[in-house]
MIKE-57738 format. One record per atom (N, C-alpha, C): residue in one letter; x, y, z. Coordinates in steps of 0.1 Angstrom, whole numbers, plus 5000, padded with zeros to 4 digits. Example, Ala and Ser with C-alpha at 12.3 -4.5 7.8 and 13.67 -1.06 7.14 Angstrom:
A513249435078/A512349555078/A513249675078/S512849785071/S513749895071/S512950005079/
***
This chain:
M500849885000/M500049995000/M500850135001/A501150184989/A502150284988/A501850414994/S500450434997/S500050565004/S500550555017/Q500850435023/Q501250425037/Q502650525039/L503450535029/L504650595030/L504450735034/W503350805032/W503150945034/W502050955045/Y501950855052/Y501050865064/Y501650965074/K500851055082/K501551135092/K500951105104/K501651105116/K501251085130/K500551225134/P499351195137/P498651325143/P499251395154/I499451535153/I500051605164/I499351575177/E497951565176/E497251535190/E497651405196/K498151305187/K498351175192/K499751175199/L500751265194/L501851285199/L501851355213/L500951445215/L500851515226/L500151425237/Q499251335233/Q498751225241/Q499851145247/E500651095238/E501751005243/E502751085252/S502851195251/S503851285259/S503351285273/S501851275276/S501251305289/S500751155295/G500951055287/G500350925291/G501250865302/D500750765309/D501450705319/D502250575315/E501850515303/E502450405300/E503750415294/N504650345299/N506050325293/N506850475293/Q506550555303/Q506850695304/Q508050725308/L509050815301/L510250845305/L510150935318/K510950935327/K510951025338/K511251165336/R510351265340/R510751415337/R511651455348/S512851485346/S513851515357/S514751635352/L514651675339/L515651785334/L514951925335/S515652015343/S515352155343/S515852235331/S515452365329/S515952445320/S517452465318/L518052465331/L519452485334/L520052365328/S519552235332/S520152115328/S520152105313/L519152145308/L519052145292/L520052245286/V520252345291/V521352455285/V522652375286/A522952305298/A524252225301/A524352125291/L523152045289/L523251935280/L523651985266/G523152095260/G523552145249/G524952185249/I525452265259/I526752305260/I527752185259/G527352085267/G528151965268/G528251895254/A527251895245/A527551845231/A528251935224/I528052065224/I528552155214/I530052165216/I530452205230/I531952235232/I532552085234/G533352055224/G534151935226/G534851905213/A534251815204/A535151755192/A535451885183/G534551965180/G534952075171/G535952175175/L535752195190/L536752285196/L538152235198/F538252105202/F539452055207/F540151965196/S539451935185/S540051865175/S539751905160/L538551935157/L538351965144/L538852105140/T538952195149/T539252325147/T540752335140/G541752265145/G543052245139/G543052185124/I542152085122/I542152025109/I541352115100/A540352185103/A539652275095/A540652395090/A541252425100/A542352555098/A543452505087/A544052385090/A545252345083/A544852325069/E543652255067/E543252195053/E542352285046/H541652375052/H540452445045/H540452595046/S540452645061/S540252785062/S541352855064/G542552825071/G543452895077/G543152955088/P543653085092/P543053165103/P541753195103/A541153205090/A539653235088/A538853125093/V539253025101/V538352915105/V537552975115/T537653105121/T536753165129/T535653205120/I535653245106/I534553265098/I534053145096/S534653045094/S533852905093/S532952875103/F533252895115/F532552885127/F531252975129/V531553095124/V530353185123/V529453135112/L529853095101/L529053045089/L528252915094/A528952835100/A528252715108/A527152755117/A527452855124/A526552895136/A525452945130/V525553035118/V524353095112/V523452995107/G523952875101/G523052775096/G522452715109/C523052685120/C522552635132/C521752725139/G521752855138/G520952965143/G519352935135/F519452945122/F518252925115/F517452795118/A518352685119/A517752545122/A517352535137/G518052605146/G517852605160/G516552675163/L516152785155/L514852855157/L513752755153/C513852675143/C513052575139/C512852465148/Y513852425153/Y513952325164/Y513152355177/A513352485180/A512652545192/A511252535191/E510752575179/E509452565176/E508852415178/F509452335171/F508952195171/F509152145186/A510352165193/A510252095206/A509452145215/S509152285216/S508052325226/S506652295222/M506352275209/M505052235206/M504952075205/I505952005202/I505851835204/I506751795213/P506751805227/P507651755237/P507751595237/I508151545226/I508351395226/I509851365224/A510251245228/A511551205225/A511651165212/G512851185204/G512851155191/G513451255181/S513651385185/S514051505178/S513551495163/A514451525154/A513951545139/A513151405134/Y513351315140/Y512551205135/Y510951215138/T510751245151/T509451275155/T508751395148/Y509551505146/Y509051625139/Y508651585125/S509551495117/S509251455104/S508051365103/Y507851285112/Y506751195112/Y505451275112/A505351375120/A504151475121/A503851565109/T504951585100/T504751675091/T504951615076/M505851545075/M506151475060/M506051345057/G505351275069/G505051125067/G505951025071/E505450895072/E506350785078/E507650775069/F507650775056/F508750745049/F509950835052/V509650985051/V510551075053/V511051065068/A510251025078/A510551005092/A511550895093/W511350785086/W512150675087/W513650715081/I513750785070/I514950835065/I515650915074/I514951005081/I515751105090/I516151025103/G515250925108/G515650855119/G516850765117/W516950715105/W518150625102/W519250735099/D519150845095/D520250925091/D520750975105/L519950995114/L520451035129/L521350935135/V521250815131/V522450725134/V523750785131/L523850845120/L525250915115/L525551005125/E524551095128/E524751215137/E525151185151/Y524451085157/Y524751065172/Y525650935173/A525350835168/A526050725169/A527550725165/L527650765152/L528950795148/L529650905152/G528751005156/G529451125162/G530251085176/A529351005183/A529950955196/A531350865194/A531350795183/A532550705181/A533550805175/T533250915168/T534351005165/T534951075175/V534051115186/V534651185198/V535451085205/S535050975206/S535750865215/S537050835210/V537350835196/V538550815189/V539550945195/S539051065193/S539851185198/S540051185213/W539151135221/W539351115235/W540451015239/S540550905230/S541750815233/S542950885229/R543150965218/R544351025214/R544851115225/Y543851205232/Y544351295243/Y544651215254/L544051095257/L544551015269/L545950955267/L546250925254/L547550885251/L548551005254/E548351115250/E549251225252/E549251265266/F548251225274/F548351265288/F549151165295/L549051035292/L549850935297/L551350935294/S551550995281/S552950985277/S553851095285/K553151195290/K553751305299/K554251225312/F553751115315/F554351045327/F555150925324/D555550915311/D556250815305/D555550685306/I554350675304/I553350565304/I552950545289/H553350425284/H552850395271/H552150265269/L551050265266/L550250145265/L550550075252/P550249935250/P550549845240/P550049905227/T550849945217/T550450005206/T549349925198/Q549349795199/Q548349725193/Q546849755198/L546849795211/L545449815217/L545049975218/V545750065212/V545250185213/V545150255200/S545250195189/S545050245176/S544250165166/S543450225157/S543050145146/S543950085137/P543749985130/P544749925120/P544850005108/F544050115107/F544050195094/F544750325098/E545350345108/E545850495111/E547350485117/V548050595116/V549450605124/V549350725131/L549750725144/L549650835154/L550950875158/T551251015160/T552551055165/T552251145176/L552751115188/L552651185199/L553551305201/S553651395211/S554451525210/S555851475214/D556051355223/D557251305226/D558051245216/G557451225203/G557951165193/G557551015190/T556750965200/T556350825199/T555350815188/I555850705180/I554750665168/I554150555170/I552950565168/I552050435170/I551450395158/D551850265153/D551550215140/D551150065143/N550650015133/N550149855134/N549249845145/G548349915147/G547249885157/G546449775153/I545749725163/I544649625162/I543349685164/V543249755176/V541949825180/V542249935190/N541350035189/N541550125198/N540750095212/L541350045221/L540649985234/L540250095242/P541150215243/P540550315253/P539350385247/A539050385234/A537850455229/A536750355231/I536950225231/I535850135234/I535450145248/L536350135258/L536050135271/L535350265276/I535650375270/I534850505275/I533350495269/V533150435258/V531850435252/V530950325262/W531650215265/W531050125274/W530650185288/M531650265294/M531550325306/M530250415307/L530150505297/L529150615295/L527750555293/S527850435285/S526450375281/S525950305294/L526750255302/L526250195315/L525750295323/L526450425325/L525850535332/L524550575327/L524350585316/L523050615309/L521850535312/M522250405314/M521250295318/M520750325331/R521350405340/R520850445354/R519950545355/G519850625342/G518950745342/G519550865338/T518950965331/T519251085329/T519451195339/E518751155350/E518951255361/E520651245366/G520851125369/G522151105374/G523351155364/S523051115351/S523951155341/S524051305340/A522751365342/A522751515341/A523651575352/Y523751525365/Y524551575374/Y526051575369/L526451465365/L527851455361/L528051535348/N527151565340/N527251645327/N527351795332/N526651835341/N526651975347/N527951995352/F528651915360/F530051925367/F531051935354/L530951845344/L531851845333/L531851965325/V530552015323/V530552135315/V531052265322/I530852275335/I531552385342/I533152375342/L533552255342/L535052235343/L535452285329/K535052235318/K535652265306/K535252405301/V534352455304/V534052595300/V534952695308/A535252635322/A536252725328/A537752725322/V537952605316/V539452575310/V539252665297/V538352655290/V538252735276/V538552875279/L537952935291/L538053075293/L539553095296/V540153005304/V541553015309/V542353015296/F542252935288/F542952915275/F542753045267/I541553115265/I541353235259/I542153355266/G541953345280/G542553455288/G544053465288/L544753355291/L546153335290/L546753345276/G546053285266/G546453285253/G546553425247/W545653495249/W545353625243/W546653715242/S547253715253/S548553805254/S549753745247/H549753615243/H550753555236/H550453535221/I549453605216/I549053595202/I550253665192/N550653595182/N551553655172/N550953695159/P550653835159/P549853875148/P550253835133/E551553785132/E552053735120/E551453595116/N550853535126/N550153415122/N548853425116/Y548353555115/Y547053585109/Y547253635094/V548353625089/V548953675075/V549253565067/P548353535056/P547153595053/P546053545061/Y545053635063/Y543953575072/Y543053485064/I543053505052/I542153405042/I543053355032/P543953255034/P544853205024/P544353185010/E545153204999/E544553194986/E544253054983/N543153044976/N542752904971/N543652844962/T544052704964/T545052624958/T544552594944/G543352624940/G542652554928/G541652454931/N541652394943/N540852304947/N539652364955/Y538552324953/Y537352394959/Y537552394976/E538052284982/E537952254995/E539152335001/N540152374994/N541652435000/N541652575000/F541152645011/F541452785014/F540552885004/G540853005006/G539853094999/G538353095005/W537453155000/W536053155004/W535453015003/T535752934993/T535252804992/T535852715003/G537052735006/G537752655017/G536952695031/I536652815033/I535852865045/I534652785047/A533952755034/A532652685035/A532952545038/T534052485031/T534252345035/T534552325050/G535352435055/G535652425068/G534452435078/A533552515074/A532252535081/A531552395082/A531652315071/A530852195070/A531652085078/V532952105078/V533651995087/V533352015102/V533252135105/V533052155120/V531552165123/F530752155114/F529252175118/F528752065128/F529151945127/F528551835135/F528951875150/A529951965153/A530251995168/A529052095173/F528252145163/F527152235168/F525752155172/I525752035173/I524351955173/I524051945187/G524552035196/G524152015210/G522652065212/F522152145206/F520852195207/F519852085201/D520252015191/D519551915185/D519551805196/A520451755203/A520551655213/A519751715224/V519451835226/V518651875237/V517151845233/S516951855221/S515451835216/S515051675219/T516051585218/T515651445219/T515251415233/A515551515244/A515351475257/A513851555261/A513251605252/A511951675254/A510951615263/Q510851465263/Q509951395270/Q510451385285/E511751425287/E512251405301/E512351545307/A512151665301/A512151805306/A510851825315/K511251905327/K510251915336/K509152005330/N509652125321/N508552195317/N509152235302/P508752145292/P509352135278/P508952265270/Q507752325273/Q507252445266/Q508352555268/K508852575281/K509752675284/K511052635283/G511452505286/G512852475287/G513352435274/M512652395264/M513152355250/M513752475244/P512952595242/P513652705236/P514852755242/I514752755258/I515852815263/I517152715263/G516852595264/G518052505261/G518652495249/I517852505237/I518352495224/I518952635219/L518452735222/L519052875217/L520152915227/G519852905241/G520852945250/G522152865248/S522252735246/S523352665245/S524152705232/L523352745220/L523952765207/L524652915210/I524053005215/I524553135216/I525853125224/V525853065237/V527153055244/V528152995237/C527952895231/C529152825225/C529552885212/T528652945205/T529253005193/T530353115197/I529953205207/I531153295212/I532253235216/L532153125225/L533353055228/L534053005217/Y533552945207/Y534252885197/Y534952975188/V534453105185/V535153215177/V536453255185/L536053275197/L537253345206/L538353235207/F538053105210/F538952995210/F539752965198/A539052975186/A539752955173/A540553065171/H540153195173/H541053315172/H542453305179/V542153275191/V543453255200/V544453145194/M543653035191/M544652915188/M545452935175/T544652985165/T545453025153/T546453135153/G546253225165/G547153325167/G548253285175/L548253175182/L549453125189/L550353045181/V549752965172/V550652895162/V550152885148/N551052885138/N550652915125/N549752795120/Y548852825113/Y547752715109/Y548252595104/K549352615096/K550052505090/K550452385098/E550952435110/E551352325120/E550252245126/F549052255122/F547952175127/F547652065117/A548252045106/A548051945099/A548251815104/N547351725103/N547051595108/N547451595124/D547051715131/D547251715144/D545851695150/A545851585158/A544751545165/A544551605179/K545451675183/K545351755196/K545951895194/P545251975187/P545652115183/P545652205195/A544752185204/A544552275217/A545652265224/A546352145227/A547452115233/A548752185227/T548752165214/T549952215206/T549952375207/A548852435206/A548852575206/A549052625220/F548452565231/F548652625244/F550252605247/A550952515240/A552452505246/A553252635241/A552552715233/A553352835228/A553052945238/T552252915249/T552053015259/T553253025269/G553952905270/G555052885280/G554552835293/Y553252815295/Y552652775307/Y552552605307/D553952555308/D553952405307/D553152345318/G553152405329/G552452325341/G551052315339/L550552425331/L549052405329/L548552325316/Q549552285309/Q549152205297/Q548552075300/T549051995311/T548551875316/T547151895320/G546851995327/G545552035331/G544652065320/L545052125311/L544252145298/L543952015292/I544751905289/I544451795285/I543351705294/V543551725306/V542551665317/V541151725313/A541151845312/A539851935309/A539251875295/I540051865286/I539751815272/I538951675274/L539751585282/L539251455283/L537851465289/A537551565299/A536351585306/A535351635296/G535851715288/G534851785278/G534251675268/Y535151595262/Y534951495255/Y533951395261/T534051385272/T533251275280/T531751325281/S531651445282/S530151505282/S529651505269/V530551525258/V530051525245/V529451385242/M530251275245/M529851145241/M528451115250/L528551155262/L527251145270/L526051175264/V526151305259/V524851375251/V524451285239/M525551255231/M525251195218/M524751055220/L525250975230/L524650835233/L523250845238/L523050955247/L521650965251/L520751015239/G521051105230/G520251125219/G519951015211/Q520950925207/Q520750815199/Q519850715204/S519850685216/S518950585221/S517550645223/R517450765225/R515950825225/R515350815211/V516250845201/V515550835187/V515050685184/F515950585187/F515450445185/F514350425194/Y514350475205/Y513150445214/Y511850495207/S511950605202/S510650665195/S510350575183/M511350545176/M510950455163/M510450315167/S510950275179/S510350145183/S509050155187/K508850245195/K507250285201/K506350305187/D506850335177/D506050355164/D505950235156/G506650125160/G506749995153/G507749975142/L508350085139/L509250065128/L510449995131/L510849975144/L511849905149/L511349795160/P512049685162/P511549595171/P511249655186/R510449595191/R509949635206/R511249635215/F512249555213/F513449545220/F513949705223/F513949785216/F514449915216/F513649995224/S512349965227/S511550065236/S511249995250/D511849895252/D511649835265/D512349935277/I511349955287/I511950035297/I512449975309/H513450005316/H513849945327/H513049965339/P512649875347/P511549885356/P512149965369/K513249985371/K513850055383/K514250205377/F515150205366/F515750325362/F514850405351/S513950355346/S512950425336/S513750475324/T514750385319/T515350425308/T515350305297/P515650345286/P515550235273/P516850155273/W517150085284/W518550025288/W518849915278/K517949855269/K518349765260/K518949845248/T518349945244/T518850025234/T520150095237/N520450125251/N521750165254/N522950045252/I522349935255/I523349825252/I523649795239/F522649815230/F522749785217/F523749885210/F523650015213/F524450115208/F525850125216/M525950075228/M527150045233/M527949955226/L527449855219/L528249755212/L528449805198/F527349875192/F527449925178/F528650035178/V528450135186/V529350255186/V530850205189/S530950105197/S532250065201/S532949995189/V532349935179/V532849875167/V533549975160/F532850095157/F533450215149/F534550275157/A534350285170/A535350345178/A536650285178/G536550155179/G537750075179/G538550045166/L537750045155/L538450005143/L538550115131/V537750235132/V537750315122/V538450445124/P539450505117/P539950625120/P539050765122/V539450845131/V538550965131/V538251035118/S539351045109/S539151125096/S537951065088/D537750925089/D536750865081/D535350885086/L535350905098/L533950925107/L533551075105/G534351165107/G534051315108/G532951355096/H533351335083/H532551385072/H531251315073/M531051185077/M529851125076/M528951185086/V529451225099/V528551285109/V528151415104/S529051495097/S528551615093/S527551625082/I527651545072/I526651535063/I525351485068/G525251395078/G524151345085/G523451455092/T524251525098/T523651645107/T523051745097/L523751785087/L523151885079/L521851845072/F521851715068/F520551655062/F519351655072/A519751625084/A518651625094/A518051775096/F518951865098/F518652005100/F517852065089/S518152025075/S517452075065/S515952025066/L515751895069/L514451835068/L513451905081/V514251945091/V513452005102/V513152155096/C513752225090/C513352355085/C512152335076/V512252225067/V511152215058/V509852165066/G510152095076/G509052065085/G508152175091/V508852265098/V508252375105/V507552455093/W508152475082/W507452565071/W506152485066/M506252365064/M505052295060/M503852295072/L504252275084/L503252275095/L502552405096/R503452525095/R502752645096/R501652655084/V501952605072/V500852615063/V499652535064/K499952415068/K498952305069/K498252305082/R498952345094/R498352325107/R498352475115/P498152575109/P498252715116/P497552715131/D496652615133/D495952635145/D496452565158/L497652505155/L498252445165/L498952555176/T498852505189/T499352595198/T500952595198/R501652705198/R502952705197/R503552785209/S504152725218/S504652815230/S505852905226/F506552855215/F507752925208/F507452925194/R507253045188/R507153055174/R508353105165/T508753025157/T509853065147/T509553205142/P510553295142/P510253435135/P510353425122/L509553515114/L509953545099/L509853425091/V508753335094/V508453225085/V507853275072/P508253235060/P509153135056/P510653165055/F510953295058/F512353335055/F513253255063/V513153235076/V514153155085/V514153015080/P513152945079/P513352805075/P513952795061/L513652885052/L514352875038/L515852905039/M516152985047/M517553025048/M518252895055/G517752845065/G518252725071/G518452625060/I517552585052/I517652495042/I518752535032/L518752655028/L519852695020/L521352685025/V521552725036/V522752725042/V523252585045/C522352505051/C522652355052/C522952285040/V522152305028/V522352235016/V523852295010/Y524052415012/Y525452475004/Y526552395014/L526352375027/L527452325034/L527652185030/M526452115027/M526651975023/M527351965009/Y527052065000/Y527652054987/Y529052084990/S529652155000/S530952195002/S531952075007/L531151965012/L531851845016/L532351765005/P533451685007/P534051584997/P533051494991/I533151464978/I532151374971/I531951244978/E533051194985/E532951064992/E531951075003/S531651175009/S530851195018/S529351165014/W529051215003/W527751174995/W527651024992/Y528650964988/Y528850834985/Y528450734998/R528950785008/R528750715020/R527350725027/L526850855023/L525450895028/L524550815019/G524650785007/G523750714997/G523850565002/I524850495005/I525150375008/I524450355021/W524550435031/W523750425044/W522450435042/L521750525035/L520550545033/L520050415027/A520550365018/A520150255009/A519950125018/L520850105028/L520750005038/L519550035046/G519350165051/G518250205060/G516850165052/L516750185039/L515450175031/L515250025030/A516349935029/A515949795030/A515449745043/I515949805054/I515449755066/I513949805068/Y513649935065/Y512349965065/Y511249895056/F511549855044/F510749785037/F510649645041/A511549585046/A511649455051/A510849435064/Y510949545073/Y510449515087/Y509549635090/G510149765089/G509249885094/G508049925089/K507949895075/K506649925068/K505549825073/K505949695075/K505049585078/K504549595092/N505349645101/N504949645116/N504649785120/S504549885111/S504250025116/S502850025122/K502850085135/K501550095141/K500650185135/L501150315129/L500250395122/L499850315108/G500750255101/G500150175089/G499150085092/K498950015103/K498049915108/K496750005109/Q496850125115/Q495550185119/Q494850265105/K495550265094/K495050315081/K494450445083/P495150555087/P494650675088/P494150755076/E493350845076/E492750915065/E494051015059/
***
């Protein structure tokens, strides 16, 4: 029955589910916790790892402009997310919103795409976390067996000259994924307390980095601020800035992860807009300042293939005693990023399972902790495979294109729902519709275009696999399809 592909889940039914008692997630997150949740996801991978890569390969010192361009796209998408999240306070993020506006088929595509955004995002960050851990241990002359700290497809060089090659598996990356997944099984309230502590710690260190580094900036490192394009679209010039923005874009998904926790917010109508937009504003300011100082301390060319650019830049300040503390804070920052991403992924699959598109296994709630613990176990194993075996460079672009695709569909959904259901109550209204959604779509699609062609191939293969699963299982078991709505 082809028409089932376009069945939409009624908004009224979504609201009923959010207030029902059956299989209900515990509402434990305040507005402050939601802002911290967003900051926890945003400040991390992009700031401590991808900033150097984007500067060395794409933007030069103008990586600050890349962050601003990425933030503009996030701002448009964030306004759309805020309206959806306050209107439909259900776990599931863009998947749930798409189901209500564009139908089951598009909802499945976006839900499957969110695996790229969250699960592979967590894997990406866990690999960088492992690299900083190795750097920290090397300062105490502690060296783990090389076969157990690296993917078989990468070569690592630490600051003390140690070269790590011929790896078998990245065991530290796997272990941190396992630890955080087990924590999430115990509930978001406990994990929110840990996340709040980690957010305070890493924001304080970011401010220290900016404050101490500012007086050691060498203005010559900013010349030229926008390096001349090499003839390749991706390498420098204004097109390189766009590619740099696309590379770092996935680090801005904090507010997206906030929306996945809508069903666990104490007051979603108020908390969602505050959490989404508040975290985006705070983190954009910190990103630009941090990137400006980092590229001022060290010439951008020195960040080529550097997985620890923050530590490299800070060494130029001469505060050697603080460098170890910086690495510890980065490890803490990465931890909170992974925590939020793993939380977001489990809630998306929870929602898809509740709709019958995935097996019931994914929506089983723990009788004591009220969490989708079986989903946590599944992604603990799934993410750890990528974390242990795949290099960070191969994961990053997949995360970025998946994130941009999801944001584009959310902008489309807000626009469509304003036209088709203007009667719905909206605690937060996206301003200047259709201008804001349209600009969000245009910026996100432009950044997708700026990514390497290999990213598109991988996205196509991933979506093809998802469609096979949908037609083999999801379409046949869809609860909405069985109801045959008008």
